N, C-alpha and C positions, 0 to 999 in steps of 0.2 A: 218548782213550778210557780209561775206568777199568779197573783190574785186577780182573777178576771172580773171580780165584782166592781173593780175600779173603772171599768169601761163606762164612759159617759161622765166621769168626774170632771167638774169645772173648777178651775183655779180662780182665785179672786182677781179681778181686773187689776192691771198694773199700768201706771201712767208715768212717763219719763219725758223730759225735754231733750231734744237733739241739740247738742252743744257744739259750737264752732271749734273750740280747742280740741275736743275729742275727735271730731271728724278729721281735723288736720293730722292729729297723732295717728289715727287709724290709717289714713292715706299714706303717711310716711312709713308706718310699720309694715304695710303690705306693698311697698315699693311703687305706689301710684305716681306716675309722672305727669298726668294730665293736669295743667294748672287750674282747671275748673274745680278740682277737688281740694285745692290748696289755697287759692286766692279768691276772695269774694268778688273782686272786680271782674276777674275772668269768668267766674260762675254766672254773674249777671249778664256778661256779654254773650254767654252761651245760652241765655234764656231762662236761667233759674232765678228764683226769688232770693236765694242765698246759697251757701255751700250745699251741694246735694249730698245726701247720704248714699254711699256706694251700694250696689245691689245687695251685698250680703250683710250690710250693717244692721238691718232690722233683725236678722237672726242672732246677732250678738246681743242686742237689747233684749230679745226674747229669752235667751239662755240665762241672763242675769236677773230675770224676774223672780219674785218670791216663789212662784209656782214651780219653776225649774229647780230652784234650790230645795223645795219641799218634796220633789218627786221621790228622792231616795227614802225619806221618812215615810211617805205614803205607801210605797211599795216594799218597805223594809229591805232596802238594798244598800250596798256600799258603793261609793262613787267609783272605786276602782274596777267595778264590774261593768261599767257603762262605756259604750262606744257609740259614735255618731254614725248611723247607717246610711241615711238619706236625708236630703234637704231640698225643699222645693218652694219657690216663690211665684205667686201670681200677682202682678203689679197693676194697680189702678191709678197711681199717681207717684210722683217722686217726692219723698220727704226731704226737707231741707232744714238747715240750722234754724233754731227758733221754734220749730213745730213741737207741739206737745202731743205725743203719741200714747194711745191706750191699747194694751194687748189683752185680748180675751182668749184664753187657752182652755182646751178640754182634751181629755184622753178619748180617742175614737175607736181604738182597737188594742187588744193585748193577745198575743199568741206565742207559741213555741215552735221551734224546728230543731233539726239535728238530734232527734230522739230526746228532746228536752234539755240539750246542752246550751242552746241559745234561746233567749226570749226576745220578744219584740214589743215595743210600746209605741203606738202611733199617736201623735199629738197634732192637733190642728189649732191654728191661732188666727184670729181676725184682728187687724190693726186699723184703728181709726185716728184721725187727727183731732185738733182742738175744736173743729167745727162739726165733728161727728161724721165726716166724710170718710169712706173706706179708702185706705191707702194700699193695703196689700192683704193677701191671704197666704199663710205659711203652713207648710206640712213638714213635720219632722219625724223620722223613724229612729228611735233609740234602741240599740242592740244591747242586750244584757247577757253577760257570760255567766250562766247559771251553775254549770259544773264542768270542769276541765276546759273552760273556755280559752284559757291562755295557751292551750296546745292546739286549738283550732287554727288551721292554716288555710288561707285562700290561695288557690293557684291562679295568679293574675294572667289574663289573656294578653296576647300581643295586640297591637293597634287593630281595631276592627275596621273592616273595609266598608266604606260608605259610598253611595252613588257620587259620581263626579260632579263637581260644581264649584262655585266660587269659594276659595279658601280665605279664611280670616287670617290676619297676621299671627304668625307663630313666634313665640319667644321662650327663652330658657331662663329660669330664675336662678338666684343664688343658691348654693348648697344650704340645706337646712342646718341651722346652728343652734346651740343652746341660747345664745344671746337673742337671736331672731325669735325663738319661741317665747322667751321671757318678755320681749317687747310686744309681741302679739297678744300675750296673755293680759298685759296691762291695757293695751289699746282696745281689745275686744271685750274684756270683762270675763273671759273664760279662764278661770284660774284652776281648772281641774289639775291636781298635782301630778297626774300621770304624764302630763306633757312637760313638766318643768322640774320635778323632784325625782332624782335618780333612785333614791332609796324607796320612795313610794312606788315607783314604776316596777322595781324588782320585787317588792312585796306583792304586787298585783300580778306577778308572773311574767313580766316583760323583761327583756335583757337591758333595756335602756328607755329613756323617754322617747317620744315620737311626736311628729307634727300634728297639730289640730287639723281635723278634716276641713274646718271652715277657713283655715288659712289657705289651703290649696284652692278652695272654692272662690276665695277673694281674688287670688291671682288669675284664676280662669275667668273671673268676671272682667278683669282688665282687657282680655281678648275681645269681649263684647263691647265695652265702652270705648275702646280705641277704634272699633270698626263702625259703630253706630251710636248716636246720642242715647243716653240712658232713658230719656223720655219715650223712646220708641220701643223699649224693652217691655214685652207683655208677660213673659214668664221665663223662669230660669230654675232648673233643678239639676241635681247631681246625685249619683250613687257613689259612696266611698268604697271603692273596690278592695283596696289593700292599704296597709300601713305605710306611711312615708317616714323613713328613718332618717336619723342624723346623717348628714353628708349627701343625701339625695339631692340632686339638682334636677328639678322637673321641667319638662318642656310642655308648654301649654298651647293649644290651638283649636281650630274648629273649621268646619266646612258646611256650606249650605247644602241641605239635602232635599228640600221641598219648598215650593212656593204655592200659596193658596190664598183664598179670600175668607175672612171671618169678621163679623160685626162691621161690615162696610169698609174694611181695610184690606189691602194687599199685604200679606205677611210671608215671612220666610221661616223655615224651621232649620235650626243649626245644630249639628252634632258636635259635641265638645269632648275633649279628652286631655288628660295629663299623664305623662309617663316619665319614668326615670331613664338614665342613659342606657340601661339594658333593654329598654322597650317595654318594661312592665307597666301596665296600666295601673294608676293609682286612683283616678277619678274618671268616671264616664258621665256625661250629662247632655242636656238638651235645652235649647232656648228658643223662644219665638219672638221675632222682631218685626215691627210694623215698618213697611217701606214708606218713604216720603212720597 
């Protein structure tokens, strides 16, 4: 059982500069083809001050903060017990190369399910820039396999039916490979060995390494930024439904399900999903985009 007394624990603020070289590497590692994420002139032409940080990049910076690295020690856990359950972003502005971002994280909830076999740690993070302006709010759910967790299997549903509406461009990514996972680990800063070290993965009860959940979320984010400018993205969140294995080639896409007004803007809600060739859902998500 997890120690619930850590609810409310605040990690020390973490400040990091957004670097151009790393943004370009991240874009290449996640197969981003939009030149605005690779070429500064194209970024400025698109209206950004410099190269923009892709929607999921803030999550990568958060996970390499000292607080995230201290989570295992604080909760007396082994990193092999941890899985990424959910990730959500509420955006206030687009961070760009040269910005200095500060992350303020705290544990907001701790609970168990499955008769105590699975634990859950909810973490909220506020991100501000060098001027003290709010850039984004992040919510992350960490799943902890407390006992027998490696035998817990999720039965992935088929593609969910959603109301008819405008479909965002769908695309199929390359099959997940060891090289691709290694490149993403370097680009994202997520060096959890369960994704890149076969021996470690087997000791943790897995048959092999498997894809980072945030890698799939980054690809799903491409669906959004190809359809709409990133500056119009108001929120983006996913639930990691099932493990993405080596060799899986996921198809990513989305569909507009609702149009509404909020904070003086016309906005649309988009249902997002990613599935393998067998139709097994790996990620389910939702985004809110402001209309021009």
